[in-house]
DSSP file (Angstrom, degrees, kcal/mol; ACC not computed):
  #  RESIDUE AA STRUCTURE BP1 BP2  ACC     N-H-->O    O-->H-N    N-H-->O    O-->H-N    TCO  KAPPA ALPHA  PHI   PSI    X-CA   Y-CA   Z-CA
    1    1 A X              0   0    0      0, 0.0     2,-0.2     0, 0.0    64,-0.1   0.000 360.0 360.0 360.0 141.4   -7.2    9.0  -13.3
    2    2 A X        -     0   0    0      1,-0.1     2,-0.3    63,-0.1     0, 0.0  -0.571 360.0-112.7 -77.8 142.1   -4.7   11.6  -12.0
    3    3 A X        -     0   0    0     -2,-0.2     2,-0.5    60,-0.1    -1,-0.1  -0.557  23.8-137.9 -78.1 138.3   -1.3   10.3  -11.2
    4    4 A X        -     0   0    0     -2,-0.3     2,-0.5     2,-0.0    60,-0.3  -0.837  12.1-146.3 -96.7 130.9   -0.2   10.3   -7.6
    5    5 A X        -     0   0    0     -2,-0.5     2,-0.5    58,-0.1    58,-0.0  -0.851   9.1-145.2 -98.5 125.8    3.3   11.5   -6.9
    6    6 A X        -     0   0    0     -2,-0.5     2,-0.4    19,-0.1    19,-0.1  -0.781   8.3-140.0 -92.1 130.1    5.1    9.8   -4.0
    7    7 A X        -     0   0    0     -2,-0.5     2,-0.1    17,-0.1    17,-0.1  -0.742  31.4-107.6 -84.1 132.0    7.5   11.9   -1.9
    8    8 A X        -     0   0    0     -2,-0.4     7,-0.1     1,-0.1    -1,-0.1  -0.381  39.1-115.9 -62.8 135.1   10.6   10.0   -1.0
    9    9 A X        -     0   0    0      5,-0.3     2,-0.4    -2,-0.1    -1,-0.1  -0.271  18.5-134.4 -73.2 157.1   10.6    9.1    2.7
   10   10 A X        -     0   0    0      5,-0.1    -1,-0.1     3,-0.1     5,-0.0  -0.886  64.3  -4.5-110.0 142.7   13.1   10.3    5.2
   11   11 A X  S >> S+     0   0    0     -2,-0.4     3,-1.8     1,-0.1     4,-0.6  -0.087  88.8  84.3  73.6-175.8   14.8    8.0    7.7
   12   12 A X  G >4 S-     0   0    0      1,-0.3     3,-1.3     2,-0.2    -1,-0.1   0.818 123.4 -65.8  46.5  40.9   14.2    4.3    8.3
   13   13 A X  G 34 S-     0   0    0      1,-0.3    -1,-0.3    -4,-0.0     3,-0.1   0.800  96.5 -54.4  58.8  31.8   16.5    3.4    5.4
   14   14 A X  G <4 S+     0   0    0     -3,-1.8    39,-0.6     1,-0.3     2,-0.3   0.680 106.3 130.1  78.7  17.6   14.3    5.0    2.8
   15   15 A X  E <<  -A   52   0A   0     -3,-1.3     2,-0.3    -4,-0.6    -1,-0.3  -0.774  52.6-127.6-105.2 151.9   11.2    3.0    3.8
   16   16 A X  E     -A   51   0A   0     35,-2.9    35,-2.3    -2,-0.3     2,-0.2  -0.689  11.1-140.0 -90.0 144.6    7.7    4.2    4.5
   17   17 A X  E  >  -A   50   0A   0     -2,-0.3     4,-2.6    33,-0.2     5,-0.2  -0.515  39.3 -99.5 -84.4 172.0    5.7    3.5    7.6
   18   18 A X  H  > S+     0   0    0     31,-0.6     4,-2.5     1,-0.2     5,-0.2   0.921 126.4  49.8 -60.1 -43.2    2.0    2.8    6.9
   19   19 A X  H  > S+     0   0    0      1,-0.2     4,-2.3     2,-0.2    -1,-0.2   0.915 111.3  47.9 -62.0 -43.9    1.2    6.4    8.0
   20   20 A X  H  > S+     0   0    0      2,-0.2     4,-2.9     1,-0.2    -1,-0.2   0.896 111.6  49.7 -64.6 -40.5    3.9    7.9    5.7
   21   21 A X  H  X S+     0   0    0     -4,-2.6     4,-1.9     2,-0.2     6,-0.2   0.905 110.4  51.0 -67.0 -39.4    2.7    5.8    2.7
   22   22 A X  H  X>S+     0   0    0     -4,-2.5     5,-2.3    -5,-0.2     4,-0.7   0.929 113.7  44.4 -59.7 -45.3   -0.9    6.9    3.3
   23   23 A X  H ><5S+     0   0    0     -4,-2.3     3,-0.6     1,-0.2    -2,-0.2   0.904 112.7  51.8 -66.1 -42.4    0.2   10.5    3.4
   24   24 A X  H 3<5S+     0   0    0     -4,-2.9    -1,-0.2     1,-0.2    -2,-0.2   0.799 118.0  37.2 -66.1 -30.0    2.5   10.0    0.3
   25   25 A X  H 3<5S-     0   0    0     -4,-1.9    -1,-0.2    -5,-0.2    -2,-0.2   0.409 107.6-122.2-102.5   0.2   -0.4    8.5   -1.8
   26   26 A X  T <<5S+     0   0    0     -4,-0.7     2,-0.3    -3,-0.6    -3,-0.2   0.875  73.5 120.2  60.5  39.1   -3.1   10.7   -0.3
   27   27 A X      < -     0   0    0     -5,-2.3    -1,-0.2    -6,-0.2    -2,-0.2  -0.781  66.4 -97.7-124.3 168.7   -5.0    7.6    0.9
   28   28 A X     >  -     0   0    0     -2,-0.3     4,-1.7     1,-0.1     5,-0.1  -0.438  28.2-115.9 -84.7 162.3   -6.1    6.5    4.3
   29   29 A X  H  > S+     0   0    0      1,-0.2     4,-2.2     2,-0.2     5,-0.1   0.848 118.4  59.8 -63.4 -32.8   -4.3    4.0    6.5
   30   30 A X  H  > S+     0   0    0      1,-0.2     4,-2.1     2,-0.2    -1,-0.2   0.893 103.0  51.3 -60.4 -40.4   -7.4    1.7    6.1
   31   31 A X  H  > S+     0   0    0      2,-0.2     4,-2.5     1,-0.2    -1,-0.2   0.902 107.2  52.8 -64.5 -40.1   -6.8    1.8    2.3
   32   32 A X  H  X S+     0   0    0     -4,-1.7     4,-2.1     1,-0.2    -2,-0.2   0.915 108.4  50.6 -61.9 -41.3   -3.2    0.8    2.8
   33   33 A X  H  X S+     0   0    0     -4,-2.2     4,-1.8     2,-0.2    -1,-0.2   0.892 109.6  50.7 -62.7 -39.1   -4.3   -2.2    5.0
   34   34 A X  H  X S+     0   0    0     -4,-2.1     4,-1.2     2,-0.2    -2,-0.2   0.912 108.7  51.7 -62.1 -42.7   -6.8   -3.2    2.2
   35   35 A X  H  <>S+     0   0    0     -4,-2.5     5,-2.5     1,-0.2     4,-0.5   0.882 105.8  55.2 -61.9 -37.8   -3.9   -3.0   -0.3
   36   36 A X  H ><5S+     0   0    0     -4,-2.1     3,-1.5     1,-0.2    -1,-0.2   0.919 105.5  52.3 -58.0 -43.7   -1.9   -5.3    2.0
   37   37 A X  H 3<5S+     0   0    0     -4,-1.8    -1,-0.2     1,-0.3    -2,-0.2   0.783 107.6  52.8 -65.1 -26.4   -4.7   -7.8    1.9
   38   38 A X  T 3<5S-     0   0    0     -4,-1.2    -1,-0.3    -3,-0.3    -2,-0.2   0.485 135.0 -85.6 -85.6  -5.3   -4.6   -7.6   -2.0
   39   39 A X  T < 5 +     0   0    0     -3,-1.5    -3,-0.2    -4,-0.5    -2,-0.1   0.516  65.5 163.1 117.1   6.0   -0.8   -8.3   -1.9
   40   40 A X      < -     0   0    0     -5,-2.5    -1,-0.2    -8,-0.1     2,-0.1  -0.375  49.0-111.0 -55.0 124.3    1.0   -5.0   -1.4
   41   41 A X        +     0   0    0     14,-0.2     2,-0.4    -2,-0.1    11,-0.2  -0.384  44.8 179.6 -63.1 133.4    4.5   -6.1   -0.4
   42   42 A X        -     0   0    0      9,-0.1     2,-0.6    -2,-0.1     9,-0.2  -0.988  26.6-140.2-138.0 143.4    5.2   -5.2    3.3
   43   43 A X  E     -B   50   0A   0      7,-3.0     7,-2.7    -2,-0.4     2,-0.5  -0.931  23.6-151.4-103.7 121.5    8.2   -5.7    5.6
   44   44 A X  E     +B   49   0A   0     -2,-0.6     2,-0.4     5,-0.2     5,-0.2  -0.837  22.3 171.8-101.9 126.1    7.0   -6.7    9.0
   45   45 A X  E >  S-B   48   0A   0      3,-2.7     3,-1.9    -2,-0.5     2,-0.3  -0.807  70.5 -63.5-128.9  88.2    9.1   -5.8   12.1
   46   46 A X  T 3  S-     0   0    0     -2,-0.4    -1,-0.1     1,-0.3     0, 0.0  -0.567 118.2 -18.4  65.7-125.0    7.0   -6.7   15.1
   47   47 A X  T 3  S+     0   0    0     -2,-0.3     2,-0.3    -3,-0.1    -1,-0.3   0.588 118.8 100.9 -86.4 -10.8    4.0   -4.5   14.9
   48   48 A X  E <   - B   0  45A   0     -3,-1.9    -3,-2.7   -31,-0.0     2,-0.5  -0.561  57.2-158.9 -78.8 135.8    5.7   -2.0   12.5
   49   49 A X  E     - B   0  44A   0     -2,-0.3   -31,-0.6    -5,-0.2     2,-0.3  -0.974  10.3-170.8-115.5 127.2    4.9   -2.3    8.8
   50   50 A X  E     -AB  17  43A   0     -7,-2.7    -7,-3.0    -2,-0.5     2,-0.4  -0.906   6.4-158.7-122.2 148.5    7.3   -0.8    6.3
   51   51 A X  E     -A   16   0A   0    -35,-2.3   -35,-2.9    -2,-0.3     2,-0.5  -0.989  14.5-136.6-131.9 128.3    7.0   -0.3    2.6
   52   52 A X  E  >  -A   15   0A   0     -2,-0.4     4,-2.8   -37,-0.2     5,-0.2  -0.734  15.3-142.3 -83.1 124.8    9.7    0.1    0.0
   53   53 A X  H  > S+     0   0    0    -39,-0.6     4,-2.5    -2,-0.5     5,-0.2   0.874  99.4  47.9 -56.0 -42.3    8.9    2.9   -2.4
   54   54 A X  H  > S+     0   0    0      2,-0.2     4,-2.3     1,-0.2    -1,-0.2   0.905 113.6  46.4 -67.6 -42.5   10.3    1.1   -5.5
   55   55 A X  H  > S+     0   0    0      2,-0.2     4,-2.4     1,-0.2    -2,-0.2   0.891 112.6  51.7 -66.8 -38.5    8.5   -2.2   -4.7
   56   56 A X  H  X S+     0   0    0     -4,-2.8     4,-1.5     2,-0.2    -2,-0.2   0.927 110.4  47.5 -64.2 -44.5    5.3   -0.3   -4.0
   57   57 A X  H  <>S+     0   0    0     -4,-2.5     5,-3.4    -5,-0.2     4,-0.4   0.917 111.9  50.8 -61.8 -42.5    5.5    1.6   -7.4
   58   58 A X  H ><5S+     0   0    0     -4,-2.3     3,-1.4     1,-0.2    -2,-0.2   0.903 106.2  55.5 -62.6 -41.5    6.2   -1.8   -9.1
   59   59 A X  H 3<5S+     0   0    0     -4,-2.4     9,-0.2     1,-0.3    -1,-0.2   0.850 110.7  45.4 -59.6 -34.6    3.2   -3.4   -7.5
   60   60 A X  T ><5S-     0   0    0     -4,-1.5     3,-1.0    -3,-0.2    -1,-0.3   0.443 117.6-112.9 -87.4  -0.4    1.0   -0.6   -8.9
   61   61 A X  T < 5S-     0   0    0     -3,-1.4    -3,-0.2    -4,-0.4    -2,-0.1   0.802  74.9 -53.5  72.1  27.0    2.6   -0.9  -12.3
   62   62 A X  T 3 <S+     0   0    0     -5,-3.4     2,-0.4     1,-0.2    -1,-0.2   0.145 124.4  91.5  93.0 -18.1    4.1    2.6  -11.9
   63   63 A X    <   -     0   0    0     -3,-1.0    -1,-0.2    -6,-0.2     3,-0.2  -0.899  54.6-164.3-112.0 141.7    0.8    4.3  -11.0
   64   64 A X        +     0   0    0     -2,-0.4     3,-0.1   -60,-0.3    -1,-0.1   0.103  64.4  96.2-110.8  23.1   -0.5    4.7   -7.5
   65   65 A X  S    S+     0   0    0      1,-0.3     2,-0.3    -5,-0.1    -1,-0.1   0.879  96.4   2.2 -79.2 -38.9   -4.1    5.6   -8.2
   66   66 A X  S    S-     0   0    0     -3,-0.2    -1,-0.3    -6,-0.2    -3,-0.1  -0.997  72.8-119.3-150.7 145.6   -5.5    2.1   -7.8
   67   67 A X        -     0   0    0     -2,-0.3     3,-0.1     1,-0.2    -7,-0.1  -0.220  49.8 -74.7 -76.0 171.5   -4.2   -1.3   -6.8
   68   68 A X  S    S-     0   0    0     -9,-0.2    -1,-0.2     1,-0.1     3,-0.1  -0.173  71.9 -70.2 -57.4 161.5   -4.4   -4.3   -9.1
   69   69 A X        -     0   0    0      1,-0.1    -1,-0.1    -3,-0.1     2,-0.0  -0.155  64.5 -87.4 -54.8 148.3   -7.8   -6.0   -9.4
   70   70 A X        -     0   0    0     -3,-0.1     2,-0.2     1,-0.1    -1,-0.1  -0.334  45.5-118.7 -59.5 135.3   -9.1   -7.8   -6.4
   71   71 A X        -     0   0    0     -3,-0.1    -1,-0.1     1,-0.1   -32,-0.0  -0.507  32.5-102.5 -75.6 143.9   -7.9  -11.4   -6.2
   72   72 A X        +     0   0    0     -2,-0.2     2,-0.3     1,-0.1    -1,-0.1  -0.324  69.3 108.7 -64.6 150.1  -10.5  -14.1   -6.3
   73   73 A X        +     0   0    0     -3,-0.1     2,-0.1     3,-0.0     3,-0.1  -0.895  63.9   1.4 177.8-148.0  -11.3  -15.7   -3.0
   74   74 A X  S    S-     0   0    0     -2,-0.3     2,-0.0     1,-0.1     0, 0.0  -0.412  77.8-107.5 -64.9 135.3  -13.9  -15.8   -0.3
   75   75 A X        -     0   0    0     -2,-0.1    -1,-0.1     1,-0.1     2,-0.1  -0.333  35.0-115.4 -63.7 147.6  -17.0  -13.8   -1.1
   76   76 A X  S    S+     0   0    0     -3,-0.1    -1,-0.1     2,-0.0     2,-0.1  -0.399  72.9  39.5 -78.5 160.3  -17.4  -10.6    0.9
   77   77 A X  S    S-     0   0    0     -2,-0.1     2,-0.3     2,-0.0    -2,-0.0  -0.195  94.3 -53.0  92.6 175.6  -20.3  -10.0    3.3
   78   78 A X        -     0   0    0      1,-0.1     2,-0.2    -2,-0.1    -2,-0.0  -0.630  51.0-114.5 -93.0 147.2  -22.0  -12.2    5.8
   79   79 A X              0   0    0     -2,-0.3    -1,-0.1     1,-0.1    -2,-0.0  -0.505 360.0 360.0 -73.2 146.2  -23.5  -15.6    4.9
   80   80 A X              0   0    0     -2,-0.2    -1,-0.1     0, 0.0    -2,-0.0   0.420 360.0 360.0-105.5 360.0  -27.3  -15.8    5.3
């Protein structure tokens, strides 16, 4: 996998918004939401979601290509 380089954010005390994190990692905002569901640390301020670059890198183990393995839980899909 190719390594993704994160550009340091401007403003907001060095934190990324969801849109900025998506742009910095070259992923969609939907992917960022999925990562949140997998445990990506997020700072919530009302409807605003903020992400610390250092914490985000640590969560990925230093690489931003793929999140940690999916945590066990409820099966996906609809029940039949």
